[in-house]
C-alpha positions as CSV (number, residue, x, y, z in Angstrom):
1,M,92.2,-1.3,144.2
2,A,89.3,-0.4,142.2
3,S,87.2,3.1,142.8
4,E,83.4,2.9,143.2
5,R,83.0,5.4,140.2
6,E,84.6,2.3,138.2
7,S,81.7,-0.3,138.8
8,F,78.8,-0.3,136.9
9,D,76.6,-1.6,139.7
10,L,77.4,1.3,142.1
11,S,77.8,4.2,139.4
12,G,76.0,3.4,136.5
13,P,72.4,4.0,135.6
14,L,70.6,1.0,136.5
15,Y,67.3,2.6,136.6
16,L,67.7,2.4,132.7
17,T,66.6,-0.7,132.1
18,R,64.7,0.1,128.6
19,V,66.3,2.3,126.2
20,D,64.1,4.7,124.0
21,W,66.5,5.9,121.2
22,N,63.9,8.5,120.7
23,N,64.5,10.2,124.4
24,A,67.4,12.6,124.6
25,H,67.9,11.7,127.9
26,H,68.2,8.2,127.0
27,R,70.5,8.7,124.2
28,R,73.0,10.9,126.2
29,S,73.4,8.3,129.2
30,V,74.2,5.4,126.9
31,A,76.3,7.5,125.0
32,A,78.2,8.8,128.1
33,C,78.3,5.3,129.5
34,L,79.8,3.7,126.4
35,V,82.6,6.7,126.9
36,Q,83.0,5.8,130.3
37,G,83.5,2.0,128.9
38,V,87.0,3.0,127.1
39,Y,87.9,4.6,130.5
40,I,87.4,1.3,132.3
41,L,88.9,-0.8,129.6
42,E,92.0,1.3,129.9
43,R,92.3,1.0,133.9
44,D,91.4,-2.7,133.6
45,R,94.6,-3.1,131.4
46,Q,96.3,-1.0,133.6
47,E,95.3,-3.0,137.0
48,K,95.7,-6.6,134.8
49,R,92.1,-7.2,135.7
50,E,91.0,-9.8,133.3
51,G,87.7,-12.3,132.9
52,P,85.3,-12.1,136.1
53,Q,87.3,-9.4,137.3
54,A,87.2,-6.9,134.8
55,L,84.7,-3.8,135.3
56,A,84.5,-2.6,132.0
57,P,81.9,-5.0,130.0
58,P,79.0,-4.0,132.1
59,W,79.3,-0.6,130.9
60,W,78.4,-1.6,127.5
61,E,76.4,-5.1,127.9
62,F,73.8,-3.4,130.2
63,F,72.5,-1.6,127.0
64,N,73.1,-4.5,124.6
65,F,76.0,-3.7,122.9
66,R,79.2,-5.9,122.3
67,L,83.0,-4.9,122.1
68,L,83.6,-5.0,118.5
69,R,87.2,-3.7,118.6
70,K,89.9,-2.1,121.0
71,L,91.7,1.0,119.8
72,V,95.4,1.2,121.0
73,D,97.8,3.7,120.7
74,N,100.6,3.0,118.8
75,V,103.2,5.0,121.5
76,D,102.3,3.6,125.0
77,L,99.9,0.7,124.1
78,S,97.1,2.5,125.8
79,I,93.4,1.7,125.0
80,F,92.0,5.0,124.4
81,G,89.0,4.0,122.1
82,A,86.7,1.3,121.2
83,I,84.2,0.5,118.8
84,F,80.8,-0.9,120.0
85,E,77.8,-2.8,118.0
86,Y,74.1,-2.6,119.2
87,K,72.7,-6.2,119.8
88,P,69.2,-5.8,120.8
89,P,67.5,-8.9,122.3
90,S,66.0,-11.1,119.9
91,S,62.6,-10.4,121.4
92,S,62.9,-6.9,120.6
93,S,61.7,-4.7,117.5
94,N,64.3,-4.0,115.1
95,H,66.8,-0.9,115.1
96,S,65.0,2.2,115.8
97,A,65.7,4.4,113.0
98,D,67.1,6.7,115.9
99,G,69.4,4.3,117.6
100,P,72.7,3.3,116.6
101,H,74.2,0.6,115.0
102,F,77.9,1.3,115.9
103,V,79.2,3.4,118.1
104,V,83.0,4.7,118.0
105,A,84.0,6.1,121.5
106,F,86.9,7.5,122.7
107,R,88.1,8.5,126.2
108,G,89.9,11.5,127.7
109,T,93.1,11.9,130.0
110,I,93.7,9.3,132.7
111,T,96.0,10.5,135.7
112,K,97.8,7.5,136.1
113,K,101.2,6.8,135.7
114,E,100.7,4.1,132.8
115,S,98.8,6.8,130.6
116,V,99.2,9.8,132.0
117,S,102.6,11.0,130.1
118,R,101.3,10.1,126.6
119,D,97.7,11.8,127.2
120,I,99.4,14.9,128.8
121,K,101.3,15.5,125.4
122,L,98.2,14.7,123.5
123,D,96.7,17.7,125.8
124,L,99.5,20.0,124.9
125,H,98.9,19.0,121.0
126,L,95.6,20.2,121.5
127,I,96.2,23.3,122.9
128,Q,98.8,24.1,120.0
129,H,95.9,23.3,117.6
130,G,98.2,20.1,116.6
131,L,96.0,17.2,117.8
132,H,95.1,16.3,113.8
133,S,99.0,15.5,113.3
134,T,99.1,13.0,116.2
135,S,99.4,9.1,115.7
136,R,96.7,8.5,118.0
137,F,94.3,10.9,115.9
138,E,95.5,9.0,112.7
139,T,94.6,5.6,114.4
140,A,91.0,7.3,115.4
141,M,90.6,8.8,112.1
142,Q,91.3,5.3,110.2
143,A,89.0,3.5,112.6
144,V,85.9,5.9,111.7
145,R,86.4,6.1,107.9
146,N,86.4,2.4,107.9
147,M,83.5,2.1,109.8
148,V,81.5,4.5,107.8
149,A,82.8,2.6,104.5
150,T,81.4,-0.5,106.0
151,A,78.1,0.5,107.7
152,G,77.3,3.8,106.2
153,D,77.4,7.0,108.0
154,S,73.8,6.9,109.3
155,R,74.7,3.9,111.3
156,V,77.9,5.0,113.1
157,W,77.7,7.3,115.9
158,L,80.5,9.3,117.8
159,A,81.2,9.8,121.5
160,G,84.0,11.0,123.4
161,H,84.8,12.9,126.4
162,S,87.4,15.5,126.9
163,L,90.6,14.9,125.1
164,G,88.4,12.4,123.8
165,S,85.7,14.4,122.9
166,A,88.2,16.6,120.8
167,I,89.1,13.6,118.8
168,A,85.9,12.7,118.2
169,L,85.1,16.6,116.7
170,L,87.6,16.6,114.7
171,A,87.3,13.2,113.1
172,G,83.3,14.1,113.0
173,K,84.8,17.6,111.2
174,N,86.7,15.5,108.6
175,M,83.9,13.3,107.9
176,A,81.6,16.0,107.5
177,K,83.6,17.9,105.0
178,T,83.4,14.7,102.7
179,G,79.4,15.1,103.2
180,S,79.1,12.1,106.0
181,F,77.1,14.1,108.7
182,L,77.7,11.7,112.0
183,K,75.5,11.9,115.0
184,S,77.9,13.0,117.9
185,F,78.3,13.2,121.2
186,L,80.8,15.0,122.9
187,F,81.0,15.9,126.5
188,N,83.1,18.4,127.9
189,P,84.9,19.3,124.5
190,P,87.9,21.5,125.2
191,Y,87.6,24.9,124.2
192,V,91.0,26.7,123.8
193,S,90.7,29.6,125.0
194,A,91.0,32.2,128.1
195,P,88.0,31.5,130.4
196,I,86.0,34.8,129.5
197,E,82.6,32.7,130.5
198,K,83.6,33.1,134.3
199,I,83.0,37.0,134.2
200,K,80.1,37.8,135.9
201,N,79.6,41.5,134.3
202,K,77.7,41.1,130.9
203,K,79.1,44.2,129.7
204,V,82.7,43.2,130.1
205,K,82.5,39.9,128.7
206,H,80.8,41.1,125.5
207,G,83.4,44.0,125.3
208,I,86.4,41.6,125.6
209,R,84.6,39.2,122.8
210,F,83.9,42.1,120.6
211,A,87.4,43.2,121.0
212,N,89.2,39.6,120.0
213,S,86.7,39.4,117.1
214,V,88.3,42.6,115.5
215,I,91.4,41.5,116.4
216,T,91.1,38.3,114.9
217,A,89.1,39.3,111.9
218,G,91.9,42.0,110.8
219,L,94.6,39.5,111.6
220,T,93.1,37.0,109.1
221,L,92.4,39.8,106.7
222,A,95.9,41.3,107.1
223,M,97.5,37.3,107.2
224,K,95.7,35.4,104.5
225,A,95.5,35.9,101.1
226,P,91.8,36.1,99.5
227,Q,91.8,33.0,98.4
228,L,92.5,31.0,101.4
229,R,89.9,33.1,103.2
230,N,87.5,32.0,100.7
231,Q,88.6,28.3,101.0
232,S,88.0,28.5,104.9
233,A,84.7,29.9,104.5
234,N,83.7,27.1,102.0
235,F,85.0,24.3,104.6
236,F,83.0,26.3,107.3
237,T,79.8,26.5,105.1
238,A,80.3,22.9,104.4
239,L,80.3,21.9,107.7
240,S,77.3,23.9,108.8
241,A,74.8,20.8,108.0
242,W,76.9,18.7,110.7
243,V,75.0,19.4,114.2
244,P,76.8,17.8,116.9
245,Q,75.6,17.2,120.2
246,L,78.0,19.6,122.2
247,Y,77.2,19.0,126.5
248,V,79.0,21.4,128.5
249,N,79.2,22.3,132.3
250,A,78.8,26.1,133.0
251,A,81.2,25.5,135.8
252,D,84.0,23.8,134.0
253,N,86.5,26.3,132.6
254,V,87.6,23.7,129.8
255,C,84.7,24.0,127.9
256,S,82.3,26.6,129.2
257,E,83.7,28.9,126.9
258,Y,81.3,27.2,124.3
259,I,78.6,29.2,125.9
260,G,80.0,32.3,125.0
261,Y,81.1,31.5,121.5
262,F,77.6,30.5,120.1
263,E,76.0,33.2,122.2
264,H,78.3,36.2,121.0
265,R,77.9,35.0,117.2
266,N,74.4,35.5,117.7
267,N,75.1,38.9,119.2
268,M,77.2,40.0,116.9
269,Q,74.5,39.5,114.2
270,E,72.0,41.5,115.9
271,I,74.6,44.8,116.5
272,G,75.6,44.7,112.4
273,A,78.6,43.2,112.7
274,G,77.9,40.0,111.3
275,A,80.7,40.5,108.9
276,I,83.4,40.7,111.1
277,E,81.9,37.7,113.2
278,K,81.9,35.9,110.1
279,L,85.7,36.0,109.6
280,A,86.7,35.6,113.7
281,T,84.2,32.6,114.1
282,Q,86.2,30.5,111.5
283,H,89.9,31.3,112.7
284,S,91.6,31.7,116.4
285,L,94.4,33.9,117.6
286,G,96.3,30.5,118.7
287,S,95.8,29.2,115.3
288,L,96.9,32.3,113.2
289,F,100.0,32.6,115.7
290,M,100.9,28.9,114.8
291,S,100.5,29.9,111.0
292,A,102.4,32.6,111.3
293,I,105.2,30.7,112.6
294,G,105.0,28.2,109.7
295,K,103.2,25.4,111.3
296,Q,100.0,24.0,110.2
297,A,97.1,24.3,112.7
298,E,93.5,23.8,112.7
299,P,91.4,25.7,115.5
300,L,89.2,22.1,116.0
301,H,87.2,23.5,118.6
302,L,85.7,26.2,116.6
303,I,82.1,24.8,114.6
304,P,79.3,26.3,112.6
305,S,76.3,24.6,114.0
306,A,75.8,22.5,117.4
307,N,72.8,21.3,119.8
308,L,74.7,22.8,122.8
309,T,73.3,21.5,125.9
310,I,74.3,23.2,129.6
311,N,74.3,21.2,132.9
312,L,73.2,24.0,135.0
313,N,73.5,22.1,138.3
314,P,75.9,23.6,140.9
315,S,79.2,22.2,141.0
316,L,81.4,22.7,143.8
317,E,84.8,21.2,142.3
318,F,86.4,20.9,138.9
319,K,86.3,17.2,139.0
320,R,82.8,17.0,139.1
321,A,82.0,19.7,136.6
322,H,84.2,18.3,134.1
323,G,83.7,14.6,134.8
324,I,81.5,11.8,132.4
325,H,79.6,10.8,135.3
326,Q,77.3,13.7,135.4
327,W,75.7,12.9,131.9
328,W,73.6,9.9,133.0
329,K,72.1,11.5,136.1
330,H,68.5,11.5,135.8
331,D,68.2,14.8,137.8
332,L,70.0,17.3,135.6
333,K,68.9,20.6,135.3
334,L,69.7,21.3,131.5
335,Q,69.4,24.1,129.1
336,S,69.5,22.7,125.3
337,K,69.6,25.2,121.9
338,V,70.3,24.5,118.3
339,Y,72.9,26.9,116.9
340,L,72.8,26.9,112.9
341,Y,75.1,28.8,111.0
342,S,74.4,30.9,107.9
């Protein structure tokens, strides 16, 4: 039985009949709908909905995209991603310089029996900073590399939600290290940390984050040789020109810590503790621990620059605060700020 939220006619942004690629709301809404299209592709597969019964196609066809390729997990054969090609109507003008030619989109966790086991295992890999070593990410990374090699980095966008945004974020970081800065739309990206942002007292929050930065910087100095620290710093600096779009909900514990991550970095600069934060912002206690026990770990949630957009609309339940549907609503109360690493 299909839910109302799976149907584009019932839940999609039907008001968006003409897309202006220079409009941030339009870009965000279309990217979110393409990610939703990947979710519904997998639900169609699970429910054996084919042909006229399939619910996924309207999520991209409404915006003049066509499905170029499905990305399939080789472990459970679930569809976790898709590559879409933008095909504007012949009556319209050529592609806008601000619009995409191709979008590689990734879904997050689906809590249905056909996919939940594999998705939860990947969520655990994410928490343990090991997502980069999974076969799903390797499939995603190869698809992104192939698209960039074929079409060029200015013509390829990345998009993802939750676990899918973590995959897109890691793929974007890897491409940025090679000098390819892909436009990226990351919805509710997981930040692996205690939810300090939920603390109401600003002084307590700042105190906890300051202590965490001091400990992280100290452990980095103790555990990493100077050449390894310099290597991390060089990678971080190389990534700074990549400015992905991060979309977080202040009521979502999975991603809300990004708010404090960037604010805290600015605060540390203002109080003259920039040197401590420069070390701390490149490492996490979790990744340092994994390295200490001999496991390769990459704290993928740590990034130097971002355009951070916060949904300030009140959410009474986690499902709505973390959901993809919020990002194409036209009545959102948003706050955006660009953070550039220097």
